[in-house]
N, C-alpha and C positions, 0 to 999 in steps of 0.2 A: 571797368570796363578801360577808365583813362589808365591804370595800372597794368593791364592786359597791352596796350597800343603802346606802354612806355615801354614795355618790356621787347615787345617784337622791334619796335626802333631800334631799342638798343644793343639787342641780338646783332638783327642785321648790320647796324654800324660795327658791331666786332669782329662780324664777318668781313668787312670793308677794309678795316685796321689789319685782320690778319693777311688779308692778301697782299696791303701796301707793307708789311712788315716782311712777307716772302721777296718782295720784288726788292726790297731795302737789303735783303742778306745778298741776293746777287750784284745788285746795284756797290756796296759799301765794298764789297770783296772785287770786284772789277776795279775800281779804282784804287786801292790796294796794291795791286799788281800792277799798276800801269796803264790797264785797258780804255778805253774813250768809250765812254757812255752816252749815245745821242739823242736815248728817250727815254723819261721815266714815266709812266703813264698807269694808272688805276681807272679799270673801267674797261669796255669794246663800244663801238657804234661809233656815232657823232662825238666830235668834240666838243665838252663845253667849255673849258677852261685851259688855254696853254700861256707858258712862260720860260720864253729861256733864261735861263743860271748860267754864264759862262758857257760850258761846251755842250751843255745839255739843256733838252726842252723840257720843262715837268708838265704835267698837264692831268686833265680830269675827263672821262669819256661817260658817256649817259647812263651805259648800263654799268654798274660798279660793283661787280659779281666773276671780275677776272683782273687781270692787268700785265704790262709785260716791260722789261726791261730792255731796250734796243743797244744791245753792245757792236762796237763796230767790229766785224769781220768775227762775225761769231761762227760763220763758215768760209771756206776759202770762195764760195759763190756770191759772196755779197759783193754790191757794188760799193767802192771805196773810193775815198778821195785820197788823191796820190800821199799830202800829207797824213793823213791816217794809219797808211799801211805798216808804219814801224810798232804802232798798237794795235793792229789787229789781232782778235783773240785767238784766232785759229794758228798765230805765229808765234805763242807763248808756250813756255813747258809744259805738257801735257798734265804735272801736277796740278800748275796753276789753274787750268782751264776746267780739273776737274775739283778744286776747291770753289771756284766760281757755279759752276753747275751746280751745286750742291752749297750754297748760300743760302738760299731762299728753305731746302729742307730745313739746316743745321737751327737759321731762324725759327723757324716753326716749332723745333724741339726745345728750344729755349723759352720759347714764350710759353708756350705749355707748360712746361717745367715751372716757370715766374705764378702764371698764373696759379698753376697747384698748391705752391709754398705759400700766396696770399692767400688762400682757403685754409691749410693746413695751420698756420699761425692765428688765425682769423675767429673761424668756426670750426675749424677740424674736418678731417678727411678719412674715410675708411682705416679702422686699425688693423695692419694685418697680421696684428697677435691676437686679436680677438679669439677668445675660446667659442668655438662652435661644437664641440662638443654634445651628444645629445643629451638632454637633461631633463627630466620628469618635474612639471611642475603640478599637477593634479592627478590624482588615480579615482574614478570613479566606475558606477556600475555600467552593464553592456546592452545596450537595448537589442531586442532581439529580433526585431524586424523594421523595415523601413517604408513609412508610409505612402510619404511622398518627398520630392523633392527637397524639403528645408522641415519635414517633420518626419521624427526617430519613434517606436512605438515608449512606452513606459518603462521604466526597470528602479529595482531596488538593490542595495547593498554594495558593497565597496569592489567590486568588478576582480577579475581576475589576477590583477597587476598588484589591487591592492591585499588582494588573501594571499598573495605571494611577499606581501610585507615592501614591495616597493614604496619609497617616498619621494614625497618634496625632495627634489635638489640631488636627486641619485643622477647620476651619469651613467651611460647605456653605451659601453663600448664594444658590442657583438650578442648575437643569436646565434646560438646554435654554432659557437666557436667563428662565426663568419662576422669578419670588424664591419660596422656601421660609422660611415661617414657621415650621415644627416638622418633627425629625427624620421623624415620622408624614406629612408631606407628604412627603416626599421618596421614602418608600419607597411609597406611594401613586401617585407618579410612575413610578418605578421598575418598577412593578408591571405597568404599561401599556405597557412598552416591550420585550417579549422579544424577543432575538435582535438589538436596535438600536444603532447608536450614540449613547450619550447625553453629550453635555460639559456637566460640572458647574463651577461659578464658586467656587473655593476661595481662602480668605483664610489666608496660614499667615506668622505671625507680622509682619502688619501690610501682606504682599504680596499681589497679587489676583491669579490666574493663571486660565484655563481647561485641565481636564483631559477630554481622550475618553477615555471606555470602552466596552465592547462588553459590553453588556447579556448576561448568561446566559440562557439561555430554558430554565426549570423549570418541572415538575409539582406542584401543591399540593392539596390534598385543600379543597374547598370545603364550607360547614356542611352539607350537605344527602348528603356521602361522594363524590360525581363530582369526576372529575379536573379539574383546567383548566391553561392552559397561561400564565406569568405569566412577570416578570421578576425578577433578582436582581442584585446586586455584590457582595454577604460584606461587610457591615461592621456595626458597631453602634454605638448612641449615649454619647457620655459625659454622665453627667447634669448639668445645671449646680451648680455651688458659690455656697454663701451665699444659697441659697432662703431662709434666713430671718434676719435681723440684729436684733442687740440694739444699743438705743441709752440714748443717753445723756438725762438730765433735761431738757436743752435741746431738743435735737437731735431727743426722742422725740416733743414736742411738732409740729410739723412731718409728721414721719412717720407719726404717728397720724392727722391729720387729712386727708391722703392716702389712708392704708389705710380711712380710714372713709367718703372718698367712695365708694371702691370695693365697699365693704360694700353702700353704701346703693344704688349701680347694681345692684350683683347682686340685691338684694330685692327694687326694686322690678322687675326681670326678672322672680324668682321669682313675684313677688305676680301680676303680669299674667298668666302661665302659671297659676295657682293655679284658676282655673274648670275649664278643661280637663285635669287632673288630677285631678277628682274623679272622673269614670268608670273610673279606673284603682285608685283607692284603692276602689270599691266593689266592683270585681270581686274585688281581693284576698282580700277579708273573704270569698270564697268560694274561695277556692285559688289563685286568680291568683298569677304574682310580682308581688311588693310591689316598685315601682320607689324605689330610695333617695333621689330628690329630690322622692317623694311629700309631701303637707302631713303634718307632726305635729302631736298634741295634746298635751298637756302631761305627760299616761301617756308619749308615746314619747319626748319629749323628754327627760323624765327618768333612762328608761330608760338613752337613749345617753350622757345625763351620767353615768350608774353605770358606762358603760362604759369611759369616756373617766380614771375617776379608777381603776378598777381596774389600768389600764394607766399610772399615773401620766402621765397626758397632759392635766394642769392645764389649759397653754395652750391644747388645743383645748376644753376645759371651757370657760373663762373666754371664748374667741372665740364658743364658741356661745349661750352667757348673752348677750352683746353683739350676734350678730344677730338673738335675739331681739327685746332692746330696739327694734332697728333696723325688726323686721317689726311690732312692735306700735304703733312710730309711725308708717308708713305708711301701715298698714292703717287706723288710726283716722282717717285724712284723707279716705277715700273719702266721697266727698260724697250719701250717704244715710244718714240717719234711722234707729237709735238711734245711730250713731257720730259721733264729734267734728266730723268734716269734713261731715256732715249738718249740723250744727247751723251752722257755718260758715258752710255755703250758702246758707242760710236769714237771716243777719246779711246778706251780700255783697247778696242778694236786695231786701232793704229797702233797701239803701243805692243799689242802683241803680235802685230804681221810684223814691225819694221823690227822685234827682237828673232820672228826667225828668217829675216832678211838679212838682216846682219850673219846670222849663225853662216848663211850659204854664202857671204863675202857678196851683200847687195847692200846698195844704199836705201836710207829711208825712203819707204813710199809716199810719201808728203801726204795732205790732208785729202780728207774722205771727198769723195764727191756726194753729196747731197742730195745732187738732182735725182740718183738712181733711187733715192730712200724716198723720194715725192709721194708716190702711189702709197706708200705703207703708212704715211703721215698724213694726206689727206683722208685717208680711210676710218684712221684712227681718232682723227677730228671729228669727221663725219658720224661715226659710232658714239664719241662723247655726246657731241649735240645732239644726238638723237635720244640717246640716255636720258641726259639731263633734262631734255623737253619732255621725256615722259613721266620723269619723276615729278617734275615742277606740275604736272595736271594732276596728276594721284595729290600730289599735297591741297590742289584746289577742290579737288570732287570728293575726293576721298581720305582726309589728312589723317594721320596717327593722334590718338587721342588717349593719353597719359594718364586723365584723372574724370574720361567720360562724357 
C-alpha cells in the first residue's frame, strides 16, 4: 500500500510539473521576444502562495491541475498600463506570437521525448524492429469438442499441423495465398475452414515452401453457449523476442525519436476518438463496464501510476507520463478558444485576412476583436469543465483497472 500511495503522489506531482513546464514554455518564449509576463501561476482557485520577482508575480493556487501565464496585451481587449503598451503581445510580429502561443506545446513535446530517452537508455523501450512474424511454438492434437468455458475433450496424436510436418520455429507467412500479419489472423482464417485443405506458406531457416494440411472440423462453444463448428490445426504461437530494447546514449536518440513519432501518432488517434468515448464514460458512472481505453482524469492517471510503482514498473510509469505530455501538446493545438490552438488560429486568420486586404489595396485590419469570440470561449470552457468533471467522477466510482 505504501508503494501504491507513493506512486499516486509521484504521478500527481509529475502532472503538476508537466503543467508547470507547459506554462514555462509560454513564459520563456514571451520573455525572449520582449513581452511582459505579469503573472505565472500553477493551479486554479484560491491563491496559496504568491511572490513578485521583478515584473512578474509567481504563485501557486489551491487546485494544481492547470495553470496560466498572463502575458500583457495577449489580446487588444486586455487592460494595459501605458508603459506596458510597447511590450504588448498583440503588437508583436505574427510569427513571434505563434511561437509564444506554441511554447507550451513545444515544451511538452521536448519533455515527452526526454522522458522516453531516459527510459530507452536505462531499461529499454519497445523495439520497432522486433520480428512479429507468426512463429510456431508447439504442435499438438486437436480436441473434437469443448465441454465448458475452460475444458476441452481429450485427444491424441500430433494434430493436423504436426502431421503436415510443421515444426517449432516455423514462420507462417500466408494461408491460401493470403498474407497473414499475426498469429491471430492465422487462427481466424483457419476457423473459417473446417474440414477443408489449407495451404500454409512457411519460412524455415530462410527457405520458403508451401504445406498442405487438412483442417480438422471441431465444435466449440460460442459466447452465448451454443455449439458452433470451426476449423483447427493444433499449433501455438511463439512470442516474439526482444520486444523491448535498451539503447546506448547515441543510438538511443534516433530510437527515441522514432518511438516518439509512434506515440504521437497513437495519441492523435486517441484524441480523435475522444468524443465518441464520452458516452461510455457516463455509462460507467452508473455501473456499466469501464473501457480500459476510455479517457482518464488526473485522478485516474495517478491511480494507474500508483499501480505501476506498486509493481516496480517504473518504465511504464515514465512512459505514461510521456504519453500525458504528448496528449497535452496535441490537445492544446485544437483550434478552439481558450486553448492555445484557438489563439493560434486567430493569429493565422489575421495574417490571411491582411494578405487579401493588401491585394485589394487596403491597410491591415488590426487586431482581432476577441469579444466576438467570447460566446465560443465560454461554451468550450464549460464543455471542457463538464467533461472533465464526468471523467473525474468515473475515475472515483468506476476506475480503470489494469491489473484486476
